[in-house]
N, C-alpha and C positions, 0 to 999 in steps of 0.2 A: 504494500500500500504506500510506503514511503517513496516509491518510484514515481507515482502518479503526478506530483507537481513539477517534476523536473522538465518534462517536455513542454509544459505551459510556459516556463521561463524561457526556453529556447524559442518558442513561437513568438513570445513578446519581443525578444531580442531581434528576431528576423523582421518582424513588422516594423520595429523602430529603425532598423537598418535601411529598409526600403524607403521610409519617410525621410530619414536624416540625409541619405545620399541623393534623395529626389530621383530614385530609380524609375519611377513611373514616367518621368519626362526623359531621362537620360538613356534608359535601357528597359523598355517596356517588357520585353520577353524575360529578362532576368528578374524583373520585379514580379511578374506573374509566377515564375518558377519558385521564387522564395516565398511568396504569399501562399502558393499551393502547399509547399512543405510546411509552412507555419500553420496552415489550416488542417492538414492531415495529421500532424504529429500529436495534437491533443486527443484526437479520437483514438489513436493508438494507445495513449496513456490511459484513457478511460476504459478501453477494452482490457488492458493489462490489469487495471485495478479491479474490474469486475471478475476477471478470471481468477485472480488471487483471492479476492474477498468472498466471492460466492462459490469458488471451486469449480467454475465452468471449464469444460474442456474445449479447446479451440484447435483447429487444424494447423494454425501457424503459431509459433512461439512469439507472443506479443510482448513479453517482458524483456526482450533483448534490447540493447541500446543501439541497434541498427538505425532506426529513424533519427535518433538524436545525433548520431555520428554523421549521417547524411546532411542533416540541417546545419550542423556545426561546420562541416567541410564546405558546404555550399556558401554559407555566410562568410567564412574566412577567405575562401577563394574569390568571392566577389569583392571583398575589401582589398585584398592584395592586388587584384587586377586593376581596380579603379585607382588605388594608390600609385601603382606603377605608371598608370596613364597620366598621372599628375593631378588627380582630383584632390583638392585641399581638404575637403570634408572627410574623404576616405582615409587620408593620412592621419588626420586628427583623431578620428574614430579608432583607428588601429593603434595609435600611440596610447590613447586612453585605456584601451583594453589590454595593454601589455602586462600590467601586474597580474591580471587574472590568467592570461595565457602562460606567463612564466610560472605562476603558482600551479597551474595544471600540469606543466611539464615536470616540475619538482615532485608533485604527487605521483605522477606516472613513474618517475625515476625511483621513488621510494617503494612503489609497488613492485617494480621489476627487480630492484636491488635492495632488499630489506636490510636495515641497519638498526642496531639497538640504540643509537645516539638519539637523545631526546630533542636536540636542536632540529634535527631533520624531521622528527615525528611531529613537531609543532607545525610544520609546513603543510600538514594534511588538512588543517582547518581552512576552508576556502573563504571564511568570513572576511579576513583582512584583505585578501585579494579583491573581493567584490567591493568592499568599501573603498579601497584605493581607486579602483577602476571607475566606480560611480562618482566619486568626488572629482576625479580628473575630468570625466565627461561633463559633469555639471559646470565646472570651471570653464571648460572649452566652449560650452554652449553659451554661457553668460558673456564670455569675451566675444564670441561671434555675434551675439545679439547687440552688444554695445558697439561693435565695429559697424554693423549694418545701420544702427541708429545714427551714429555720427556721420556715416556716408549719406544717409537720407537727409539729415539736418544740413549738411554742406550743399547738397543738391537743392534743397528748398531755399536756402539763403542765396544761392546763385540765381535761381529763378526769380526770387523776389527782387534782387538787384537789377536783373535785366528788365523786369516788368516796370520798375521805377524809371529806368532810363527810357523805355518806350513811352511811358506816360508823360514824361517831361518833353520828349520830342513831339508827341502827338498834340499836346496842348498848344504848341507854337504854330501848328498848321491849321487850327480851327479858325473860322471866320464867320461873321454873321452877315446876313443880307436882309434887306427890307422887303416889303411886298412887291416892289417893282423889280427885284433882283439885283439891286445896287448894293455893293458891299458897304455896310454901315459902320463897321468897327474893325 
C-alpha cells in the first residue's frame, strides 16, 4: 500500500515539467507523451494498491516500478535534450533537481554496495534531497518571475515615453477652422 502515492508524485512532476518548459507550445508531441505517462501511471498505482489491499489476482504484475522508471526516464530525457538545445528553463529545472538526482544515485550506490558506515546510511532518507530541490526550484521561479516583471515594467515605461513624445508632436499639428473652413487659430 505504501507504493501507491509514489506514482502520483511522478505524475505531478511530469505535469509540472510540461507546464514549466511550455512543452505544449515548444514540442506538442513530447508534451502529449509525458501527459499520457502522467495520466496512466496513477491508474497503475491504484491497481497495485487494490491488488495488494484486496488480494486480487491480476495477469500483469502491477506493483513493479516499470511505469515509474519509464516516467522518470522520459522526464529526465526531455530535460536533458531541451537543456542541450539551450532552453534556459530546462537548464534551471535540471540544476534545481540535482540534489534529488544525486541523492538517488547515492541511495542506489548504497543498495548495490552495502556498507555499515552510518554516514552513508543517512543518505537513504530522501527528505533532505527533496527539500533542497524544492527550495532551489522555488528560488529559481521567484527570480524568473521578478526578471519577467522588471522586463515588462521596462517595456511599459518605454511605451509610455514614446506615447508622451507622440502626444507632444500631435498637439502641435492640430488646428481649428470656423464654419467657412478658414483656419481660426
